[in-house]
Residue frames as qw, qx, qy, qz and C-alpha x, y, z in Angstrom:
[[0.026, -0.874, -0.485, 0.023, 0.02, -0.02, 0.03],
 [0.301, -0.816, 0.110, 0.481, 2.79, 2.40, 0.95],
 [0.423, -0.166, 0.617, 0.642, 4.74, 1.52, -2.22],
 [0.260, 0.609, 0.652, 0.369, 1.70, 2.10, -4.40],
 [0.101, -0.954, -0.222, 0.177, 1.18, 5.56, -2.80],
 [0.404, -0.618, 0.337, 0.584, 4.89, 6.36, -3.39],
 [0.396, 0.131, 0.698, 0.582, 4.72, 5.30, -7.02],
 [0.122, 0.803, 0.551, 0.193, 1.46, 7.28, -7.60],
 [0.237, -0.893, -0.029, 0.383, 3.14, 10.38, -6.00],
 [0.443, -0.366, 0.511, 0.639, 6.20, 10.04, -8.22],
 [0.328, 0.425, 0.710, 0.456, 4.01, 9.71, -11.35],
 [0.022, -0.917, -0.389, 0.083, 2.05, 12.80, -10.33],
 [0.305, -0.770, 0.196, 0.524, 5.25, 14.81, -9.93],
 [0.398, -0.106, 0.652, 0.636, 6.63, 13.60, -13.27],
 [0.238, 0.625, 0.672, 0.318, 3.35, 14.42, -15.09],
 [0.108, -0.945, -0.222, 0.214, 3.12, 17.86, -13.54],
 [0.379, -0.576, 0.394, 0.607, 6.74, 18.59, -14.45],
 [0.372, 0.187, 0.717, 0.559, 6.14, 17.44, -18.10],
 [0.129, 0.804, 0.567, 0.125, 3.07, 19.55, -18.32],
 [0.212, -0.899, -0.029, 0.382, 4.76, 22.59, -16.97],
 [0.385, -0.376, 0.531, 0.655, 7.75, 22.18, -19.31],
 [0.328, 0.406, 0.729, 0.442, 5.43, 21.71, -22.29],
 [0.034, 0.904, 0.425, 0.017, 3.46, 24.84, -21.55],
 [0.291, -0.773, 0.162, 0.540, 6.58, 26.96, -21.06],
 [0.381, -0.073, 0.650, 0.653, 7.72, 25.98, -24.60],
 [0.047, -0.383, -0.633, -0.671, 4.24, 26.76, -26.03],
 [0.060, 0.283, 0.567, -0.771, 2.46, 29.18, -23.79],
 [0.254, 0.719, 0.647, -0.006, -1.17, 30.11, -24.43],
 [0.161, -0.205, 0.186, 0.947, -1.36, 33.11, -26.71],
 [0.266, 0.705, 0.654, -0.073, -4.27, 35.13, -27.95],
 [0.186, 0.015, 0.252, 0.949, -4.45, 37.85, -30.63],
 [0.239, 0.565, 0.483, -0.625, -7.27, 40.42, -30.57],
 [0.063, 0.073, 0.666, 0.740, -8.39, 39.98, -34.17],
 [0.434, 0.189, 0.240, -0.847, -11.70, 41.72, -34.65],
 [0.387, 0.312, 0.868, 0.006, -14.73, 39.64, -35.63],
 [0.304, 0.299, -0.271, -0.863, -16.29, 40.67, -38.89],
 [0.540, 0.239, 0.779, -0.212, -19.57, 38.82, -39.64],
 [0.464, 0.432, -0.387, -0.669, -20.36, 37.93, -43.20],
 [0.944, 0.102, 0.040, -0.311, -21.76, 34.81, -44.93],
 [0.758, -0.320, 0.530, 0.203, -19.64, 31.65, -45.07],
 [0.761, 0.505, 0.292, 0.283, -19.36, 31.97, -48.83],
 [0.231, 0.908, -0.151, 0.314, -17.31, 35.09, -48.29],
 [0.824, -0.521, 0.009, 0.224, -14.87, 33.38, -45.89],
 [0.711, 0.197, 0.048, 0.673, -11.84, 34.34, -47.97],
 [0.136, 0.630, 0.066, 0.761, -12.50, 38.05, -48.05],
 [0.591, -0.751, -0.107, -0.276, -13.89, 38.06, -44.49],
 [0.867, -0.326, -0.031, 0.375, -10.74, 36.38, -43.12],
 [0.534, 0.340, 0.060, 0.771, -8.60, 38.78, -45.04],
 [0.154, -0.751, -0.113, -0.632, -10.60, 41.80, -43.72],
 [0.732, -0.674, -0.096, -0.017, -10.25, 40.56, -40.09],
 [0.790, -0.141, 0.003, 0.597, -6.45, 40.25, -40.45],
 [0.306, 0.500, 0.124, 0.801, -6.20, 43.66, -42.11],
 [0.386, -0.797, -0.139, -0.443, -8.33, 45.19, -39.34],
 [0.836, -0.456, -0.110, 0.284, -6.07, 43.56, -36.80],
 [0.617, 0.029, 0.088, 0.782, -3.21, 45.53, -38.43],
 [0.094, -0.543, -0.198, 0.811, -5.16, 48.75, -38.30],
 [0.063, 0.141, 0.604, 0.782, -6.56, 48.95, -41.83],
 [0.363, 0.262, 0.342, -0.826, -9.87, 50.81, -42.22],
 [0.640, 0.409, 0.595, -0.262, -13.05, 49.97, -44.04],
 [0.454, 0.756, -0.248, -0.402, -11.72, 51.52, -47.32],
 [0.034, 0.482, -0.861, -0.161, -9.08, 48.85, -47.53],
 [0.445, 0.133, 0.869, -0.170, -11.63, 46.07, -46.80],
 [0.617, 0.625, 0.267, -0.396, -13.91, 47.40, -49.57],
 [0.333, 0.674, -0.561, -0.348, -11.05, 47.26, -52.05],
 [0.178, -0.207, 0.962, -0.013, -10.58, 43.59, -51.08],
 [0.537, 0.392, 0.654, -0.360, -14.32, 42.97, -51.56],
 [0.540, 0.719, -0.088, -0.427, -14.30, 44.61, -55.04],
 [0.063, 0.560, -0.791, -0.239, -11.34, 42.48, -56.02],
 [0.015, -0.002, 1.000, -0.012, -13.38, 39.31, -55.41],
 [0.569, 0.135, 0.132, -0.800, -16.95, 40.06, -56.43],
 [0.766, 0.120, -0.488, -0.402, -19.22, 37.08, -57.03],
 [0.818, -0.394, 0.346, -0.237, -19.22, 33.64, -55.52],
 [0.788, 0.452, -0.409, 0.084, -16.32, 32.16, -57.50],
 [0.867, -0.391, -0.093, 0.295, -13.74, 30.24, -55.51],
 [0.059, 0.948, -0.283, 0.131, -10.88, 32.38, -54.32],
 [0.858, 0.146, -0.333, 0.363, -7.27, 31.04, -54.29],
 [0.614, -0.675, -0.089, 0.400, -4.83, 31.83, -51.55],
 [0.547, 0.022, 0.285, 0.787, -2.42, 33.05, -54.19],
 [0.058, 0.665, 0.403, 0.627, -4.98, 35.57, -55.49],
 [0.481, -0.836, -0.264, 0.018, -5.53, 36.78, -51.89],
 [0.662, -0.427, 0.085, 0.611, -1.83, 37.25, -51.41],
 [0.378, 0.314, 0.356, 0.795, -1.50, 39.21, -54.65],
 [0.172, -0.815, -0.360, -0.420, -4.37, 41.56, -53.58],
 [0.581, -0.774, -0.138, 0.210, -2.89, 42.11, -50.19],
 [0.617, -0.180, 0.186, 0.743, 0.55, 42.87, -51.63],
 [0.226, 0.522, 0.349, 0.745, -1.03, 45.48, -53.89],
 [0.368, -0.851, -0.295, -0.232, -2.61, 47.11, -50.77],
 [0.117, 0.779, -0.411, 0.459, 0.88, 47.65, -49.21],
 [0.714, -0.502, 0.443, -0.205, 1.16, 44.68, -46.94],
 [0.170, 0.435, -0.871, -0.149, 3.48, 41.66, -47.26],
 [0.838, 0.013, 0.337, -0.428, 1.66, 38.39, -47.97],
 [0.252, 0.412, -0.841, -0.244, 2.71, 34.97, -48.98],
 [0.924, -0.095, -0.110, -0.354, 1.22, 31.53, -49.24],
 [0.000, -0.517, 0.828, -0.218, 3.06, 28.95, -47.14],
 [0.844, -0.171, -0.461, -0.215, 2.67, 25.39, -46.07],
 [0.047, -0.537, 0.672, -0.508, 3.83, 25.54, -42.46],
 [0.442, -0.165, -0.876, 0.100, 3.34, 22.65, -39.99],
 [0.491, -0.717, -0.459, -0.186, 0.95, 22.70, -37.04],
 [0.620, -0.469, -0.261, 0.573, 3.72, 23.68, -34.67],
 [0.301, 0.162, 0.162, 0.926, 4.34, 26.86, -36.72],
 [0.213, -0.721, -0.476, -0.457, 0.79, 28.13, -35.99],
 [0.570, -0.748, -0.248, 0.231, 1.60, 28.77, -32.34],
 [0.563, -0.172, 0.131, 0.798, 4.95, 30.35, -33.45],
 [0.119, 0.499, 0.414, 0.752, 3.05, 32.73, -35.77],
 [0.399, -0.794, -0.402, -0.223, 0.63, 33.66, -33.02],
 [0.630, -0.572, -0.137, 0.506, 3.51, 34.32, -30.51],
 [0.402, -0.007, 0.258, 0.878, 5.05, 36.65, -33.21],
 [0.203, 0.524, 0.291, -0.774, 1.75, 38.55, -33.43],
 [0.256, 0.223, -0.626, -0.702, 0.85, 37.15, -36.87],
 [0.692, 0.171, 0.524, -0.467, -2.67, 35.70, -37.32],
 [0.106, -0.159, 0.852, 0.488, -2.37, 33.00, -39.99],
 [0.684, 0.273, 0.038, -0.676, -5.21, 32.51, -42.47],
 [0.353, -0.162, 0.912, 0.132, -5.75, 28.79, -43.20],
 [0.569, 0.194, -0.465, -0.650, -7.29, 27.28, -46.32],
 [0.403, -0.041, 0.864, -0.300, -9.54, 24.42, -45.15],
 [0.317, -0.057, -0.762, -0.562, -11.37, 22.03, -47.55],
 [0.519, 0.079, 0.526, -0.670, -15.08, 21.72, -46.58],
 [0.067, -0.043, -0.914, -0.397, -17.11, 18.89, -47.94],
 [0.396, 0.368, 0.490, -0.684, -20.56, 20.42, -47.73],
 [0.714, 0.526, 0.026, -0.462, -22.89, 18.87, -50.42],
 [0.939, 0.282, 0.161, 0.112, -21.51, 17.09, -53.41],
 [0.574, 0.670, -0.161, 0.443, -18.53, 19.46, -54.14],
 [0.631, -0.390, -0.259, 0.619, -15.56, 20.15, -51.97],
 [0.127, 0.906, 0.124, 0.385, -15.14, 23.91, -51.28],
 [0.514, 0.095, -0.358, 0.774, -12.21, 25.82, -49.83],
 [0.275, -0.910, -0.219, -0.218, -13.13, 28.04, -46.93],
 [0.404, 0.456, -0.384, 0.694, -10.79, 30.29, -44.89],
 [0.616, -0.724, -0.307, 0.040, -10.33, 30.72, -41.19],
 [0.178, 0.742, -0.399, 0.508, -8.12, 33.00, -39.12],
 [0.730, -0.282, -0.514, 0.352, -6.24, 31.38, -36.20],
 [0.117, -0.809, 0.061, -0.573, -6.47, 33.79, -33.31],
 [0.516, -0.626, 0.440, -0.384, -5.58, 31.77, -30.17],
 [0.673, 0.173, -0.715, 0.079, -3.67, 28.76, -29.01],
 [0.679, -0.581, 0.243, -0.378, -4.41, 27.11, -25.58],
 [0.310, 0.494, -0.805, 0.108, -1.36, 25.04, -24.71],
 [0.382, -0.182, 0.790, -0.443, -3.00, 23.18, -21.80],
 [0.723, 0.301, 0.490, -0.382, -5.89, 21.90, -23.84],
 [0.323, -0.158, 0.712, 0.603, -3.89, 21.78, -27.11],
 [0.343, 0.705, 0.621, -0.012, -6.69, 23.71, -28.82],
 [0.229, 0.061, 0.267, 0.934, -6.77, 26.39, -31.36],
 [0.242, 0.676, 0.493, -0.491, -9.42, 29.14, -31.75],
 [0.284, 0.116, 0.547, 0.779, -10.40, 30.26, -35.22],
 [0.290, 0.589, 0.295, -0.694, -12.66, 32.89, -36.67],
 [0.253, 0.113, 0.725, 0.630, -14.36, 32.89, -40.00],
 [0.194, -0.299, -0.343, -0.869, -16.89, 35.65, -39.97],
 [0.637, -0.581, -0.365, -0.353, -18.81, 34.63, -36.87],
 [0.584, -0.738, 0.283, -0.185, -17.99, 33.98, -33.22],
 [0.059, 0.592, -0.803, 0.035, -14.67, 32.31, -32.43],
 [0.940, -0.001, -0.232, -0.250, -14.64, 28.52, -32.83],
 [0.437, -0.594, 0.671, -0.075, -12.64, 26.28, -30.45],
 [0.888, 0.347, -0.248, -0.169, -11.08, 23.36, -32.30],
 [0.796, -0.469, 0.351, 0.153, -8.79, 20.59, -31.06],
 [0.123, -0.658, 0.599, 0.440, -5.33, 20.36, -32.48],
 [0.379, -0.032, 0.887, 0.261, -5.87, 16.99, -34.21],
 [0.425, 0.676, 0.589, -0.126, -9.20, 18.02, -35.76],
 [0.163, 0.900, -0.120, -0.386, -7.78, 21.28, -37.13],
 [0.223, -0.477, 0.752, 0.397, -4.74, 19.34, -38.52],
 [0.467, 0.284, 0.831, 0.106, -7.09, 16.89, -40.27],
 [0.385, 0.829, 0.374, -0.158, -9.28, 19.61, -41.88],
 [0.024, 0.880, -0.285, -0.379, -6.30, 21.81, -42.76],
 [0.344, -0.353, 0.781, 0.384, -4.27, 19.03, -44.35],
 [0.507, 0.512, 0.689, 0.078, -7.27, 18.12, -46.63],
 [0.291, 0.939, 0.126, -0.134, -7.02, 21.72, -47.91],
 [0.721, 0.551, -0.159, 0.389, -3.32, 21.18, -48.74],
 [0.658, -0.476, -0.211, 0.544, -1.95, 22.68, -45.55],
 [0.325, 0.493, 0.133, 0.796, -1.78, 26.15, -47.15],
 [0.290, -0.724, -0.415, 0.469, -1.70, 29.26, -45.07],
 [0.274, 0.786, 0.137, 0.537, -1.86, 32.95, -45.99],
 [0.560, -0.456, -0.243, 0.647, 0.75, 34.86, -43.92],
 [0.167, 0.838, 0.218, 0.472, 0.15, 38.54, -43.86],
 [0.562, -0.444, -0.225, 0.661, 2.46, 41.04, -42.20],
 [0.091, 0.967, 0.083, -0.224, 2.96, 44.75, -42.22],
 [0.691, 0.552, -0.082, 0.459, 5.75, 46.17, -44.50]]
């Protein structure tokens, strides 16, 4: 009985130490990206507008983005990057790993992820902005034109990899 209690105590100390070490490497981080509500079909321009608003852009910049992508045609991440570059920001399409998402957030950069959704008979790419990482629960929080959505690491990884693992990384010049 005494041995079992000693072993249980040792395991508890090891687990607590490992948890503390893991959270110090990847602390929770949250970016105050404004929520802009628009229909899901406009997730590309909505996500881009939220990121630009985070960087301080006004509604005139957002309207230029909207005008660049009129209609309900699918929008590529490369086309979004080109539009953002023409507005005076640096944007690139990358394929970072899941561990890079927390790194971007810690650097103050909200990544926009291209996620393939399979609603109906056709796959459709939608975009979400990653705004928060919770290291204790290994969850990310995303926004796509509505309230923030909490999503577990493995589920986000699964959905994101179906979309090719692409991310739009926007920074100030």
